[in-house]
C-alpha positions in Angstrom: -52.4 81.6 -15.2 -51.7 78.2 -13.3 -50.3 78.6 -9.4 -48.1 75.5 -8.6 -47.3 74.1 -5.0 -43.7 75.9 -5.3 -45.1 79.1 -5.8 -44.5 79.5 -9.7 -46.8 81.1 -11.3 -47.5 79.6 -15.4 -50.1 80.4 -18.2 -50.9 77.1 -20.7 -52.1 78.6 -23.9 -53.6 75.6 -25.4 -54.7 75.6 -29.2 -55.6 72.9 -31.9 -57.2 70.4 -29.6 -58.7 67.9 -31.2 -61.3 64.8 -29.5 -60.2 61.5 -28.9 -61.7 58.3 -30.6 -61.9 54.7 -29.4 -61.9 51.9 -31.6 -58.9 53.5 -34.2 -59.5 51.7 -38.1 -55.9 51.2 -40.0 -57.3 54.1 -41.5 -56.7 56.4 -38.6 -53.4 55.1 -37.6 -52.6 58.9 -37.7 -54.1 59.7 -34.6 -51.7 57.6 -33.1 -48.7 59.4 -34.3 -50.7 63.0 -32.7 -47.9 65.3 -31.3 -47.6 67.9 -28.4 -45.4 71.2 -29.2 -45.2 74.1 -28.2 -42.1 75.9 -26.0 -41.4 76.9 -22.8 -41.0 80.8 -21.5 -39.2 81.5 -18.2 -40.0 85.0 -16.1 -36.5 86.5 -15.3 -35.4 89.6 -12.7 -35.0 93.0 -14.5 -35.1 91.5 -18.5 -32.3 88.8 -17.6 -31.6 87.0 -20.9 -32.8 83.0 -20.3 -29.7 81.1 -20.9 -30.8 77.6 -20.1 -33.9 76.6 -21.7 -32.5 73.4 -22.8 -32.7 72.2 -19.8 -36.9 72.1 -19.2 -37.8 68.9 -19.0 -41.8 68.3 -20.4 -43.7 65.1 -19.8 -46.7 63.8 -20.2 -48.7 61.5 -17.2 -51.8 59.1 -18.8 -54.9 58.2 -16.4 -54.1 54.6 -15.8 -50.4 55.0 -16.3 -48.4 53.9 -19.0 -44.6 53.2 -18.7 -41.5 52.9 -20.9 -39.0 50.9 -20.6 -36.1 51.4 -18.6 -33.1 52.6 -20.9 -29.6 52.9 -20.1 -27.9 56.4 -20.7 -24.3 58.4 -19.3 -24.0 61.9 -17.5 -19.8 62.3 -17.9 -17.7 64.0 -16.2 -15.6 66.1 -17.7 -14.0 69.8 -17.0 -14.9 69.6 -13.5 -18.4 69.7 -14.6 -21.2 67.6 -15.4 -22.2 66.8 -19.1 -25.2 67.5 -19.6 -26.5 69.6 -17.0 -29.9 67.6 -17.0 -30.9 64.1 -18.1 -34.2 62.9 -18.3 -35.3 59.4 -18.4 -37.9 56.8 -17.9 -38.2 55.8 -14.1 -35.7 52.3 -13.4 -33.5 53.2 -15.9 -29.7 52.9 -15.3 -27.0 56.3 -15.6 -23.2 55.9 -15.9 -20.7 58.6 -14.8 -17.9 58.3 -16.8 -14.9 60.5 -15.8 -13.3 61.8 -18.2 -11.1 63.7 -16.3 -7.1 63.5 -15.1 -8.7 62.9 -10.9 -10.8 61.1 -9.1 -14.6 62.2 -8.7 -17.1 61.4 -6.4 -21.1 60.9 -7.4 -24.0 61.2 -4.9 -27.3 62.6 -4.0 -29.0 63.2 -1.0 -32.4 63.4 -2.8 -35.3 61.7 -1.1 -36.6 59.6 -4.0 -33.2 57.3 -3.6 -30.4 59.0 -1.9 -26.8 57.3 -2.8 -23.1 57.2 -2.9 -20.7 56.1 -5.7 -17.8 56.4 -3.9 -14.3 57.0 -6.2 -14.3 57.1 -9.5 -10.6 57.1 -11.1 -9.9 58.4 -14.3 -11.0 56.5 -17.3 -13.6 54.7 -15.0 -17.6 55.2 -14.7 -19.9 54.4 -11.8 -23.6 53.6 -12.3 -26.9 54.3 -10.3 -30.4 52.8 -11.5 -33.2 55.6 -10.5 -35.9 53.1 -9.7 -38.1 56.0 -8.3 -39.6 58.9 -10.2 -38.8 62.3 -8.9 -36.2 64.4 -9.2 -32.5 63.6 -8.4 -30.0 66.6 -7.6 -26.7 64.9 -8.4 -23.3 66.4 -6.9 -19.5 65.8 -6.6 -18.4 65.5 -3.1 -15.0 66.8 -3.6 -16.0 69.9 -6.4 -19.0 71.7 -4.9 -19.7 73.7 -8.0 -20.3 70.6 -9.7 -24.2 69.6 -10.6 -26.7 67.8 -12.5 -30.1 66.6 -12.2 -31.4 63.4 -13.5 -35.4 63.5 -13.3 -37.0 60.0 -13.7 -40.8 59.9 -15.0 -43.5 57.6 -15.2 -44.0 57.9 -19.0 -43.1 57.9 -22.5 -43.4 60.7 -23.6 -41.1 62.9 -22.2 -38.7 65.3 -23.9 -36.5 68.6 -22.9 -36.6 72.1 -24.6 -34.8 73.4 -27.0 -31.8 75.5 -26.6 -34.8 78.7 -27.8 -37.7 77.1 -25.7 -39.4 75.0 -28.5 -40.4 71.2 -27.5 -42.2 68.5 -29.7 -43.6 65.7 -27.7 -44.3 62.8 -30.7 -46.3 59.7 -31.0 -49.1 60.4 -28.5 -52.0 58.9 -28.5 -55.7 60.5 -28.3 -56.3 60.9 -25.2 -56.4 62.9 -21.5 -53.0 63.8 -20.2 -51.5 65.4 -16.8 -48.6 67.3 -18.9 -45.9 67.9 -16.0 -43.0 70.6 -16.9 -39.6 71.2 -14.8 -36.9 73.4 -14.4 -34.4 73.8 -12.1 -34.8 77.4 -11.6 -38.5 77.9 -12.9 -39.7 75.5 -10.8 -42.4 72.8 -11.8 -46.3 72.5 -12.4 -48.8 70.7 -14.1 -51.9 71.1 -16.5 -54.8 69.0 -17.8 -54.9 68.2 -21.3 -56.9 66.8 -23.6 -55.2 65.5 -27.3 -57.3 64.5 -30.2 -56.7 63.8 -33.7 -54.6 67.1 -34.2 -52.5 66.7 -31.3 -52.0 69.8 -28.8 -50.1 72.4 -30.6 -48.8 76.1 -29.9 -48.6 75.6 -26.2 -46.9 78.4 -24.6 -45.7 77.0 -20.9 -44.5 80.5 -18.4 -42.5 79.2 -15.7 -41.6 82.6 -13.2 -37.7 82.0 -11.8 -37.6 85.7 -10.6 -37.1 84.6 -6.8 -34.7 82.2 -7.3 -31.5 82.4 -5.7 -28.2 80.3 -6.0 -27.6 78.9 -3.0 -24.6 76.9 -1.7 -25.5 72.9 -1.1 -23.9 70.6 1.4 -21.2 67.8 1.1 -22.8 64.0 1.2 -22.0 64.6 4.9 -24.5 67.5 5.1 -21.6 69.8 5.9 -19.9 72.4 4.6 -17.4 72.3 1.9 -14.0 72.8 3.0 -10.1 73.1 1.4 -9.8 69.7 2.7 -11.9 67.8 0.6 -9.8 67.8 -2.2 -11.1 71.1 -4.5 -7.0 71.4 -5.0 -7.5 69.4 -8.6 
């Protein structure tokens, strides 16, 4: 059992870890193609079913650091929703927010890692923001209070999101020691050192506890409550 800094409890079971080697030869190139795989489980109140396992983000940090090249991706605004709800990217990446609705949106974030306000995005337009620092960015619309999304910017080339059943696979992991990091909107975050060898690391079970999570209203970009005059008539 692992107690995280956010007060959530994480259980990590590790099976199939090998020992790292140095000076890989051509006959051992498969060692550099090892995978880290497993499953995320979220404990719920009163045996409630978990419906958002696919929003869990799993990634690895290596000692000394290893960064992926920045990318360009998007989170669409459609039907007063951000799609997808969670996007994981390498730090430095740019995310576009195309507006597919027949009315305007105002994309903003007050997250400490890099607050931003992209102003009004008209129908058919797209706003963009570069997420230069690693961290979790909560993103909202200043017009529609129910719209929310998260961008998780990581300093790692080894990252993924869980499938609908909670399963995950991180491919192309070289042998060595890593910090396994897991984040989920309701389950919080946790870290755990692991060692990856020739056989990779398989059958990891990551358990997060969301029983203490409660949905709360977020403020608008000015730190105030949303009102009817904010334009939610659309």
